[in-house]
N, C-alpha and C positions, 0 to 999 in steps of 0.2 A: 319793481320797486315800487316804492311810499314811503315818503319820508318828510313832507311835510306837514309842520306841526297844529295838531289838531287845535289849537289855540288859536291859528292865522284864520283856520278856515271859518272859523265859529265869528273870527272877530268881522270878516268881509258879511259874516252876516249882519251882524249886530251892527255896523253902519247904517244900514236901512231903517233902525229905529234910531229915533229921537232922544228917547232917555237913555240908552245906552250911550250914545256921543263922547259925553264925559268920563265914562270910566272906560272907554277906548283911548280918547286923547291922555290921560292922566299916568295909564299904561306907555305910550307912545314919549310923555315927557319925559318919565323914566330913564327909557330907553335912550332916550338922547343926550341929560344930562348924563347918562356914565359913560357916554361913548366919546361927550366933547372936554374931558378929565385930558384926553390925550391932544387938546387940540380941537381949538376954534374953525379950523379951514379945511372945510372936509375932501379941498383938493388934496391936501396932506393927508389926514387922517380918513382911510376906509374905513371904520366902523359907522362912522358920523354920517360920510356920505351915504351906505346905507340905510341908517339910522331916519336918516332927511327925503330920502326915498322913498320910506317905509309910510310916511306920515304924510308927506305926498298923497297917496295913491287913496291917502283917506281924507284929504281936501281937510288938515287941521290947520288951524286959523296961524298966519303969519306970527300976532304975537305971541302965540302957547308957543313957536317954534324958539323963537328968538331969548322968550325968558328962559324955557328948558335949557341952549345952548349956556347964559350969563349962568345960572344956577352951578351949571356942570364944570365953566374956566371958575367960579368963584367970585363974577362981579355982584352978584347977588346971594341973598342969604338963603339957604333952603338944609333942609333935613339931610344926614350923610346917609348917602343909598352905599348899595353892598349889590353884587351880583352873588345867586345864589345858587348852586346845582343839587338837585335831588334824585338822587336811586329807587327806586322804589317797584313794588308788586300791584299789580290788579287783579283784576274780576279772572280769576282759573289761572293766576299764574303770568298774566299779559305780563311783559316788562317794560319799566314809564324811566323815561328821564323827564324831570320835571325844572325848566330853569327859572329864576326868578329875578326880579332886582324888589331889597324889601331897605329899612327905612330900619327894623326890627329884628333881627334874625330870629329870635328864641319864641317871637307872636308868630314869626311864619311860619317856623319850623312845626310849632304845635298845631295854628290853624290845616297843615299842610295833612299832617297826622293823623286829625278827627275826620276828616275829605276823604283820606284812603278807608282808614276804620270803616265811615259809612256804605263802604261798600265791597267788605272783604278785601280790602288792601292794605299794604302796611309798607313801610319804609324797609331799604335796602342796606347793604354796608358799601363802602365806597368801592366803586370796580368790580361790585357782582354782578351789576345791568350793565354796562356804559361799554362792554367787552362786544357783545350783542348788538353795536352798531357802529357803523362807522361815518366819519364825518364827511362830507358833500354838498358840493352849491345847489340850490332849490329856486330856480329859473320859473315862476308861473305864467299862464297866460292862457285868456279864454278868446275860443276865435270869434264870439259875438262879439268883443269888442274891438277888433282889429276895423283898421276902415280901408278898403271895403272888404265886408265878414269874410271869411277865409275859412274854404275845408278842411278838414280835421285834416287826412292827409296831404293838403299841400304845408299844413303847422310844421308837420311831422319832418317832413321833407326839409324845412329850413331851420328846423331846428339842430338835427343831424349835419346840414352843413356848415352852421354856424360853430360843430365843434362840440355837440351832445354825446355826456359820456352812456351816459342811457335814456329814457321816457316812458311818462307813466300817465293814462288818462285817471282823472278821477272817476269812481265808480256814481257817486253821487252828486258829481258837479260836473260842467260840462270844463274842465280846465284840467287844462295840460300841466303836468312838471319836467320842468327839465333838468338831467340833472349833470353835474360837472365834478371833477376835481377842482377841491378849494382854491386852487392855487388858481383858476381859468375861471372861476366866476366872473370876474371883469369882460375878462377878456370876450367871453362866450356871451355876454348880458348885451356887450357894445356891437358885436359882429349881428347879433340880432335886433338891434336896436335899427344899425345903417341900413336893414334891409326894410325896414318900415315899419317893423312891430310893435304891439305897445307891450309894453311889458307890466303884470299885475303887481309881482312881488321876489326880487333877488336877494336869498339871504344864504348863510350857514348851519346848515339841517343837519339835526341825527338822524342816518338811515338806516334804517332795521337792515339785517345782512338774510338773517330770514323772517319770514312771515309766520305767523301761527293763528289755523282757523279757532274759531268758537261759538259755539250756539247763537243759535239770534236771541234769546232772551240776554243770557251772557255780552252779544255785540251791543244790545242796548244799553247795561249796566253800565261796561265799559264808556258810550257815550254821554250817559246822563254826570260820571264820574269823571269827564274831558271838564263836559260842561260848568261843574259845580266847580273843579278844579280854576277854570277861566274866570267864576268870578271872585277871585283873591284878586285882590288890587296887586298884589305883591307876584301872583304868577303871569309869564310872560308867553312862557313859550311850551305845550304838552307834546312827547313822541311816544308814539308805540310799535310794538312788533304786531300788534294787530292786524292784520287784513281785514281792511272796511273795501 
């Protein structure tokens, strides 16, 4: 199974390019601000703790993080941010779930519609796509990031010992996704870290129950669609049932 957000995969690549860092940090700041509404203490606010972990993995400056938290708690003025979720169809009817954070729902809706139409996609009615997915904890690790570097089969074994429900190797990158039940995400993450492993990200993702195969051309169009959607400042995560 593969449920890792396409946007997060793009994000990891973009952090290598200085000119993209501003947009990356802006998206992370929105995530932190929304999470901080439920409390500024990451010890008692798992959503904020997850957002801060994500920001740390991309080396987001401390000042940016603190400012985002204060905007979320109301200590600093900021735009009113809302979380949004869109269900959609992409090229060849691939199913999509698009999650975002916006300060203008109408503008974001119009923008998402235009991007989908560019690739022959369209928005779907609520519930018509989401049933094809299930919520899972998703922990991503890179064997080359471990100290010392670890072999793939050893990393798989450690993930299973930590309580993984399933694992998946990305086909295009040397990354391992470790899937868990949503309620066990924090526990499995802690078990992995207790083994001395470095975590690239740990999030709650939408995982397709079944994946679909498309032609190479349609797959390329889907990748372009994901990249165009990710260019929207409002889009945080993109999930699909496409077999990559």
